[in-house]
DRENMI-73668 format. One record per residue: residue in three letters; x, y, z of N, C-alpha, C, O in turn. Coordinates in Angstrom, 2 decimals, always signed. Layout:
BEGIN
+-----+---------+---------+---------+---------+---------+---------+---------+---------+---------+---------+---------+---------+
| res |     n_X |     n_Y |     n_Z |    ca_X |    ca_Y |    ca_Z |     c_X |     c_Y |     c_Z |     o_X |     o_Y |     o_Z |
+-----+---------+---------+---------+---------+---------+---------+---------+---------+---------+---------+---------+---------+
| ALA |       X |       Y |       Z |       X |       Y |       Z |       X |       Y |       Z |       X |       Y |       Z |
...
+-----+---------+---------+---------+---------+---------+---------+---------+---------+---------+---------+---------+---------+
END
This chain:
BEGIN
+-----+---------+---------+---------+---------+---------+---------+---------+---------+---------+---------+---------+---------+
| res |     n_X |     n_Y |     n_Z |    ca_X |    ca_Y |    ca_Z |     c_X |     c_Y |     c_Z |     o_X |     o_Y |     o_Z |
+-----+---------+---------+---------+---------+---------+---------+---------+---------+---------+---------+---------+---------+
| MET |  +24.82 |  +40.01 | +287.85 |  +25.25 |  +38.86 | +287.08 |  +24.68 |  +38.91 | +285.66 |  +25.37 |  +38.59 | +284.69 |
| GLU |  +23.41 |  +39.31 | +285.56 |  +22.78 |  +39.37 | +284.24 |  +23.45 |  +40.41 | +283.35 |  +23.55 |  +40.22 | +282.14 |
| TYR |  +23.89 |  +41.51 | +283.95 |  +24.55 |  +42.55 | +283.17 |  +25.87 |  +42.04 | +282.59 |  +26.23 |  +42.41 | +281.47 |
| ALA |  +26.58 |  +41.22 | +283.31 |  +27.84 |  +40.67 | +282.83 |  +27.60 |  +39.73 | +281.64 |  +28.38 |  +39.74 | +280.69 |
| ILE |  +26.54 |  +38.95 | +281.69 |  +26.21 |  +38.04 | +280.58 |  +25.83 |  +38.84 | +279.35 |  +26.28 |  +38.53 | +278.24 |
| VAL |  +25.01 |  +39.87 | +279.53 |  +24.59 |  +40.70 | +278.40 |  +25.79 |  +41.46 | +277.84 |  +25.92 |  +41.57 | +276.62 |
| ALA |  +26.65 |  +41.98 | +278.69 |  +27.84 |  +42.70 | +278.23 |  +28.78 |  +41.77 | +277.47 |  +29.34 |  +42.16 | +276.45 |
| ALA |  +28.96 |  +40.55 | +277.95 |  +29.82 |  +39.59 | +277.26 |  +29.23 |  +39.20 | +275.91 |  +29.97 |  +39.09 | +274.93 |
| ALA |  +27.94 |  +39.00 | +275.85 |  +27.30 |  +38.67 | +274.57 |  +27.41 |  +39.84 | +273.59 |  +27.68 |  +39.63 | +272.41 |
| PHE |  +27.22 |  +41.04 | +274.06 |  +27.35 |  +42.22 | +273.21 |  +28.78 |  +42.38 | +272.70 |  +28.99 |  +42.73 | +271.54 |
| LEU |  +29.75 |  +42.12 | +273.56 |  +31.15 |  +42.19 | +273.17 |  +31.48 |  +41.14 | +272.11 |  +32.23 |  +41.41 | +271.17 |
| CYS |  +30.91 |  +39.94 | +272.25 |  +31.11 |  +38.89 | +271.25 |  +30.52 |  +39.30 | +269.90 |  +31.12 |  +39.02 | +268.86 |
| VAL |  +29.38 |  +39.93 | +269.91 |  +28.77 |  +40.40 | +268.66 |  +29.65 |  +41.47 | +268.01 |  +29.83 |  +41.46 | +266.79 |
| ILE |  +30.18 |  +42.37 | +268.78 |  +31.04 |  +43.43 | +268.25 |  +32.33 |  +42.84 | +267.67 |  +32.75 |  +43.25 | +266.59 |
| VAL |  +32.95 |  +41.90 | +268.37 |  +34.19 |  +41.29 | +267.89 |  +33.94 |  +40.48 | +266.62 |  +34.74 |  +40.52 | +265.69 |
| ALA |  +32.84 |  +39.74 | +266.58 |  +32.51 |  +38.96 | +265.39 |  +32.22 |  +39.87 | +264.20 |  +32.62 |  +39.57 | +263.08 |
| GLY |  +31.53 |  +40.97 | +264.43 |  +31.27 |  +41.93 | +263.36 |  +32.56 |  +42.55 | +262.83 |  +32.71 |  +42.75 | +261.63 |
| ALA |  +33.48 |  +42.86 | +263.72 |  +34.76 |  +43.42 | +263.29 |  +35.56 |  +42.41 | +262.48 |  +36.20 |  +42.77 | +261.49 |
| ALA |  +35.54 |  +41.16 | +262.90 |  +36.26 |  +40.12 | +262.15 |  +35.65 |  +39.91 | +260.77 |  +36.37 |  +39.73 | +259.79 |
| LEU |  +34.33 |  +39.93 | +260.68 |  +33.66 |  +39.80 | +259.40 |  +33.95 |  +41.00 | +258.50 |  +34.17 |  +40.83 | +257.30 |
| TRP |  +33.95 |  +42.19 | +259.07 |  +34.25 |  +43.39 | +258.30 |  +35.67 |  +43.33 | +257.74 |  +35.90 |  +43.70 | +256.58 |
| ARG |  +36.61 |  +42.87 | +258.55 |  +38.00 |  +42.79 | +258.10 |  +38.16 |  +41.76 | +256.98 |  +38.87 |  +41.99 | +256.01 |
| ALA |  +37.49 |  +40.61 | +257.12 |  +37.57 |  +39.58 | +256.09 |  +36.95 |  +40.07 | +254.78 |  +37.47 |  +39.78 | +253.71 |
| LEU |  +35.85 |  +40.80 | +254.87 |  +35.22 |  +41.34 | +253.67 |  +36.06 |  +42.42 | +253.02 |  +36.14 |  +42.49 | +251.79 |
| SER |  +36.69 |  +43.26 | +253.81 |  +37.48 |  +44.34 | +253.25 |  +38.77 |  +43.85 | +252.61 |  +39.29 |  +44.49 | +251.70 |
| GLN |  +39.30 |  +42.72 | +253.07 |  +40.51 |  +42.15 | +252.49 |  +40.21 |  +41.25 | +251.29 |  +41.13 |  +40.78 | +250.63 |
| GLY |  +38.94 |  +41.00 | +251.01 |  +38.58 |  +40.17 | +249.86 |  +38.80 |  +38.69 | +250.09 |  +39.03 |  +37.95 | +249.14 |
| LEU |  +38.74 |  +38.26 | +251.33 |  +39.01 |  +36.86 | +251.65 |  +37.99 |  +35.92 | +251.00 |  +38.37 |  +34.87 | +250.48 |
| PHE |  +36.72 |  +36.29 | +251.01 |  +35.69 |  +35.43 | +250.45 |  +35.77 |  +35.38 | +248.93 |  +35.48 |  +34.35 | +248.32 |
| VAL |  +36.15 |  +36.49 | +248.33 |  +36.33 |  +36.51 | +246.87 |  +37.50 |  +35.63 | +246.48 |  +37.43 |  +34.90 | +245.49 |
| ASP |  +38.58 |  +35.69 | +247.23 |  +39.74 |  +34.84 | +246.96 |  +39.39 |  +33.36 | +247.07 |  +39.83 |  +32.55 | +246.25 |
| HIS |  +38.61 |  +33.00 | +248.08 |  +38.19 |  +31.61 | +248.22 |  +37.30 |  +31.18 | +247.06 |  +37.41 |  +30.05 | +246.57 |
| GLY |  +36.43 |  +32.06 | +246.63 |  +35.56 |  +31.75 | +245.51 |  +36.33 |  +31.57 | +244.22 |  +36.04 |  +30.66 | +243.44 |
| LEU |  +37.31 |  +32.42 | +243.99 |  +38.12 |  +32.29 | +242.78 |  +38.99 |  +31.04 | +242.82 |  +39.17 |  +30.38 | +241.80 |
| ALA |  +39.52 |  +30.72 | +243.98 |  +40.38 |  +29.55 | +244.09 |  +39.61 |  +28.26 | +243.90 |  +40.17 |  +27.26 | +243.44 |
| SER |  +38.33 |  +28.25 | +244.23 |  +37.55 |  +27.02 | +244.10 |  +36.86 |  +26.90 | +242.75 |  +36.25 |  +25.87 | +242.47 |
| ALA |  +36.95 |  +27.93 | +241.91 |  +36.31 |  +27.88 | +240.59 |  +37.09 |  +26.93 | +239.68 |  +38.32 |  +26.90 | +239.71 |
| SER |  +36.37 |  +26.18 | +238.87 |  +37.02 |  +25.19 | +238.02 |  +37.86 |  +25.83 | +236.93 |  +38.85 |  +25.24 | +236.50 |
| HIS |  +37.50 |  +27.01 | +236.49 |  +38.25 |  +27.66 | +235.43 |  +39.47 |  +28.42 | +235.95 |  +40.16 |  +29.07 | +235.18 |
| HIS |  +39.72 |  +28.34 | +237.23 |  +40.82 |  +29.07 | +237.84 |  +41.96 |  +28.13 | +238.25 |  +42.84 |  +28.53 | +239.00 |
| LEU |  +41.94 |  +26.91 | +237.76 |  +43.01 |  +25.98 | +238.11 |  +44.29 |  +26.40 | +237.40 |  +44.33 |  +26.46 | +236.17 |
| ALA |  +45.31 |  +26.67 | +238.16 |  +46.57 |  +27.14 | +237.57 |  +47.49 |  +25.96 | +237.29 |  +47.52 |  +24.99 | +238.06 |
| GLY |  +48.22 |  +26.03 | +236.22 |  +49.21 |  +25.02 | +235.90 |  +48.68 |  +23.83 | +235.15 |  +49.45 |  +22.93 | +234.83 |
| ALA |  +47.40 |  +23.77 | +234.86 |  +46.84 |  +22.64 | +234.13 |  +46.27 |  +23.14 | +232.82 |  +45.80 |  +24.28 | +232.71 |
| ALA |  +46.31 |  +22.28 | +231.83 |  +45.68 |  +22.63 | +230.57 |  +44.18 |  +22.76 | +230.80 |  +43.61 |  +22.00 | +231.58 |
| THR |  +43.55 |  +23.69 | +230.14 |  +42.15 |  +23.97 | +230.42 |  +41.26 |  +22.78 | +230.07 |  +40.28 |  +22.53 | +230.78 |
| TRP |  +41.55 |  +22.06 | +229.03 |  +40.68 |  +20.92 | +228.67 |  +40.84 |  +19.78 | +229.66 |  +39.87 |  +19.06 | +229.93 |
| ILE |  +42.03 |  +19.60 | +230.20 |  +42.22 |  +18.54 | +231.21 |  +41.46 |  +18.92 | +232.49 |  +40.82 |  +18.08 | +233.11 |
| ALA |  +41.56 |  +20.18 | +232.86 |  +40.86 |  +20.63 | +234.06 |  +39.36 |  +20.48 | +233.88 |  +38.67 |  +20.05 | +234.81 |
| ASP |  +38.84 |  +20.82 | +232.70 |  +37.41 |  +20.68 | +232.47 |  +36.97 |  +19.23 | +232.53 |  +35.90 |  +18.94 | +233.08 |
| VAL |  +37.75 |  +18.33 | +231.98 |  +37.39 |  +16.91 | +231.99 |  +37.44 |  +16.35 | +233.42 |  +36.54 |  +15.63 | +233.83 |
| LEU |  +38.48 |  +16.67 | +234.15 |  +38.66 |  +16.09 | +235.48 |  +37.74 |  +16.72 | +236.52 |  +37.32 |  +16.03 | +237.45 |
| VAL |  +37.43 |  +17.99 | +236.39 |  +36.60 |  +18.65 | +237.39 |  +35.15 |  +18.27 | +237.23 |  +34.44 |  +18.12 | +238.22 |
| PHE |  +34.70 |  +18.12 | +236.00 |  +33.30 |  +17.79 | +235.77 |  +33.22 |  +16.34 | +235.54 |  +32.13 |  +15.81 | +235.32 |
+-----+---------+---------+---------+---------+---------+---------+---------+---------+---------+---------+---------+---------+
END
């Protein structure tokens, strides 16, 4: 029984590592960072975005 718990935990670590590797290789975190940056607001005048964001 203990071997099954350890094997399941190890499998979860491997799957989570693979998911993190894939997200990093696709630039998902960089895209989120750029989308949340105040100077990256598309379609708005830059001075309006600066006034409203800050």
